[in-house]
C-alpha positions in Angstrom: -2.7 -44.8 -14.8 -0.7 -41.8 -16.0 -1.3 -38.5 -14.3 -0.4 -35.2 -15.8 1.9 -33.0 -13.7 0.5 -29.6 -13.0 3.2 -27.0 -13.8 2.7 -23.4 -13.2 4.8 -20.8 -14.8 5.9 -18.2 -12.3 5.3 -15.3 -14.7 1.6 -16.2 -14.8 1.3 -16.0 -11.0 2.2 -12.4 -10.8 -0.5 -10.2 -12.2 -0.4 -6.5 -12.5 -2.9 -4.6 -10.4 -4.9 -2.2 -12.4 -5.5 1.1 -10.8 -8.9 1.5 -9.0 -8.7 5.3 -9.3 -11.6 6.8 -11.3 -11.0 10.4 -10.0 -10.4 13.4 -12.2 -7.7 14.5 -12.0 -6.3 11.0 -11.1 -4.9 10.4 -7.7 -1.1 9.9 -7.2 0.1 6.4 -8.2 1.5 3.9 -5.8 5.0 4.8 -7.1 4.6 8.6 -6.4 6.1 10.2 -3.3 2.7 11.6 -2.4 0.9 8.2 -2.8 -0.8 8.7 0.6 -2.9 11.6 -0.9 -5.0 9.1 -2.9 -8.7 8.5 -1.8 -9.5 5.7 0.5 -11.8 3.1 -1.1 -12.0 0.9 2.1 -11.4 2.2 5.6 -11.2 -0.2 8.6 -10.1 1.9 11.7 -11.0 -1.0 14.0 -8.4 -3.1 12.2 -6.0 -0.2 11.7 -5.8 0.0 7.9 -7.2 1.7 4.8 -7.0 0.7 1.1 -6.3 3.6 -1.2 -7.5 3.8 -4.8 -4.0 3.5 -6.0 -3.7 0.0 -4.4 -1.7 1.1 -1.4 -2.6 -0.4 2.0 -2.1 2.4 4.5 -1.7 1.3 8.2 -2.6 3.5 11.2 1.1 3.5 12.3 1.8 5.1 8.9 3.4 2.0 7.5 2.4 1.1 4.0 2.2 -2.0 1.8 2.5 -1.2 -1.9 0.7 -3.2 -4.7 4.1 -4.8 -5.7 4.6 -6.1 -2.2 7.2 -3.5 -1.2 6.9 -2.5 2.5 7.3 1.1 3.6 8.3 1.4 7.3 6.2 3.5 9.6 7.2 7.2 9.4 5.2 9.0 12.1 6.7 12.4 13.0 7.8 12.7 16.6 5.5 14.7 18.8 6.7 17.6 20.9 6.9 15.5 24.0 9.4 13.2 22.2 11.8 15.9 21.0 15.1 16.1 22.8 17.0 19.4 22.7 20.8 19.6 23.2 22.0 21.8 26.0 
């Protein structure tokens, strides 16, 4: 019995994610510097994340996961109690 090998082309595995934004004017894209200003389409504070309409996963620690898989490290501003002043 001859079995066919199942070969998958890597280019067919990566699909582009269409934007979920239907707002007018449209929300910032995932590539924009102000991407966090997009509307949330799913919000799960008990799990610490929100999905924005531009496809960005926004985490409560301010880290982000972009639709292309790029990771943006958390970027919380320091609070006043964490600021150190030089003497």
